N, C-alpha and C positions, 0 to 999 in steps of 0.2 A: 412456408409454415407446415409443420407436420399435421397430418390428419389426427383427429382426436381418437383415443382408444375407446373401447366399449365400456370403460368404467364410467359410471355416472356419479357426480356430474363433473364437468369442467376440466378435463385433462385435454385442453386444446393445444398444449405444448407437450413435447416428448417427455414421458415419464423417466425419471432418473433419480439416483440417490442424492439427497439434499443435505450434505454433511454439515455445512455452516449453520443450518437452522434446525438440526435434529433435536437439540435440547429445547429450543423454543417450541417446536411442535409438540413435544412430549409434555411440556409444562402447560401448553394450551389445552391438550387433551385432558389432563388432570383437572384443569380449571373448569372445563365444560361439564365434567362428570361430578366433581365435588361441589363446586360453587353454583352451577346452574342446574344441577340435578338431571342432566340428560343421560339416558341409558345407552343410546346409540349415537355416536358422534362421527361416524365415518364420512358423512357428507360434509360436515363442517371442516374436518381435517383435509379432505380433498380440495375444498375451495381455498383454504389457507395455503396448502402446498402449491397449488397451481398459481396463486398470486405471487408466491415467493419465487417460482420458476421465472415469472415475468421479470421480477426484479433482478434475478441472477443474469438473465439473458441481456438485460440492459445495463449490467454492471452497476447496479444501484443498491446502496445500503439502505437499511430501514430509516435512518436519520435523514436520508435525502429524498424520500418518496414525495411525490407531488400529486395534485389532482389529475394531471395528465396521465400518470401511470394507472390510476384507478379507471379513468375513462377508457384507456386503451384495453384494459383487462375486460371490462364489461362489453365493449365493442367486439372483442374476439369471441366472447361467448355467443353473441348474437349471430355470428357467422355459422355456427354449428347447431345451436339449440333454438327451440321455439321460445316465444316470449314468456310463457309460464315458467319454463325451466330457468330462463335467464333471471326472472324475478326472484326465484328461489335462491339462485347463486348469489344475487346481489344482497339478499337478506343475510345470508351466511357471511358474506364479505364484511358487512357492517359490523357484525358481532366480532369478527377477528380484528377489525380496525379499532374497535372500542377496547379490546383486550390489549392491543399494542399501546394505546394511549394510557391505559391503566398501569402498564408496566413502564411507562415513560421511555418507550423505545422509539417513538416517533415525535416530531416537533409539536403536533397537536392532534386533536380528535378529527380524523378524516371521514368518519362514518357518515357525516352529513353531506359529503361530496359524492356519495354513491347514488347514481341515478338509475332507478329501477323502471323497466317498461310498465306501462299502465295495463292492468288486467281488469276486464269488466266482469261483473258478477254473472256467473253462468256461462262464461266464454269457454269454448272447447272446440276441438276438431269435430267435424261431422261424424257421427257414430251410427248413422242409420243407412239403410238401403231403400231405394225406391221400390214401389210395389212390383214392378216388372222384374227387378233384380231379385227380390225375394222369391218370386215364382221360378226364376231361372235356377236359383240355388236348390229349391225343392225338386225341380225337374231333373237336376243333375245327379240325384241319388239313384243308384241302380236298385230297383225294387224287385229284381229277379232272384235276389239272395235273401237269406234269413237276416243277415246284418243290414242289408238295404231296407228291408221291411221295417226293422226296428228303428233305424236311423231316420227314415222318412217320417214315421209316426212321431218320433221325438221332436224333429225340426218343425213339423206341422203344428204341434201343440204350442211351440214357442212362437211361431209366426201368426197363427190365427188368434190366439188369446193374449199374447204378450206376457206370458207367464215367466216367473223367475225359474232359474235352473232347479232350485230345491223343490219348487212346487211341482215341476214335471216329474223328476225322479222319485218324488214322494207319493205319486199316484199309486193306489192299490186297486186290486181287482174289484173290490166292492164299491169303489168310487165311480164306476161306470154304471149309471142307472139307465139301462137300455130301454126299458119300457117307458120310462118317463122322459127319455131324451135329455138327461141331465148328466153333467160331469161335476163331481164334488171335489173341490180343492180344499184340503185340510191343512197342509203344511204351509201356511201363509206367514210371512214375516211379521205382519201386524197381529198375529195370534188368533184371528177370526177365521170363519169358514165361508166359502163362497160357492154358489151354484152357478154353473155356466151351461148354456144350451149346447147340447152335443150335436154339432153340425154333421150333415151327411158325409162330408169329406173326411172329417176327423174320425167319425164312427167307422167308416170304411177302412181307414188306415190302421186303426186299432184292431179291428177284426182280422185284417190281413196278417198283422203281426202275431196276434194271439193264436192263430191257427198253426204257426210254426215256432211259437215260443218254447224254449227248453222246458222240459218237465221239472218242476221244482215245488217245494213246499213254501217258498217265499210268496208273500202276498203282494209285494211290489210288482207292478206290471212289467217294468223294463229290467231285463236281466243281462248279465255278461255272458260270454260264449264259452268260457272255460269253466270246467267243473271246479267247485260245486255250484256254479252259476249264481254268484252273488248279485244283489241289485246294483244297477248302474248308479254311480255317484255323480255329484255335480262336476267333478273334475273330468270324468269320462264324457259327460254330455258337452262340456265346454270344448273338448278336443274334437268331438264330432262336428259341432257347429263351426269351429274355426277352420277345420279341414275342408268342409263343404263350401264355405265362403271363399277361401283361397283357391280352391279348385276352379271357381268361376272367374278368378282374376279380378275381383272387385277391390278397389282401393278404399278401405274404410278403417278408421282408427279403432284399434283394439278389437279385432274381429273375435266373435265368440257368441255365447248364449245371449248376452245383453244386446248384441246387435239387433236381434229380432225383437227384443223388447222396445228398443229405441225406434225401430222401424214401425212397429205397431202403433206407438204413440204418435209418431209423425204422420202416419196414414190417417189416423183419427183427426189430427189437427188440420191436415190438408182438406179433410172433408167438412171442416168448420164445425166439428162437434164441440159442445161446451167443455170448458176446462174441468169443471166438476165431474163430467162424465169420463173424461180421459183419466182423471185422478182415480175414480172408482174402478176403472178397468185395470189400472196398474196397481191398485191396492195401496194408494197413497192417502194419508190423512192430512197432509200439509200440501197445499197447492204450490208452494215454493219448491218442493221436491219435484213435482210434475214439470214445472217450468224448466228444470235442468235437463229434461228429456227432449225438449223441443227446440227446433231451429226456426226462428220466427220469420214470417213473411208479413206483409202489411195488413192484409184483410182481417186476420183474427185479432189484431191488437185493439180493435174497437171494443171487443167484448172485455178484454183485460182492463182497459181504461174505464169503462162504464160499469162493469160488474165486479168480476173477481178481483180486479186491481185494488178495489177498496179494501178487500180483506187482507191484502198484502201490505197495506200502508202502515 
């Protein structure tokens, strides 16, 4: 079997022109847009095309398809994709099979024969680093350069407070209350403002960067290096975080700014901090959102069952 292409999803068979079913696929595309109201149908068309590849390879016409063909198709996807992706593919295949039944192109509605893998609520690949790994990422930054000073301060803010990327790059010079030892976070997703204790480590990193910060009339703390030194954006911060994590060779899903946010949440969770406290640190109003950031072990589940779990019922 050919290896799948990088096209997502579901090209587990070699891509080629599919002449016999070109009109069918075009009619299906029109149906999805006009009748189902979808604006982007690329995934649905890819799934339908790949299923038709399987039929062609088995020299099977639409009128002769069976449950075995459907099971073979889903099994193939499982060899290359994770269960969440396979579930998405299976859902798209059901829609295509219903369309074929609607057009009377198949003996019956086979959509009920599609078996999708079970996906549990909140299930995902680990997206956090252990505390020692976070420290290693921070220590890997070369602080002997202007860029290193800036990047270290950026990553330290992510790691220590679990802030969102927008909250970090939105920091302004006046948000550092040096005398009071406070850091003001204004650009929060939930719209409110938060005061954080300005730790000695974070204060030291900020001071080290501000001493070499390019001269600018911009009030944002973190600036780019090329004139006219615009403020760093969330995309730029994501690249800094992703590069630092990959430099250390850590295998984590979707490395980037949110890796530090997940890591901060997991660190608090491992310390058996209350879920309400973790939610407050992350700026969540709904505990269900906070649960999505955590990989559970046994000991903290008692609190969820006896306390916060009642709020989720």
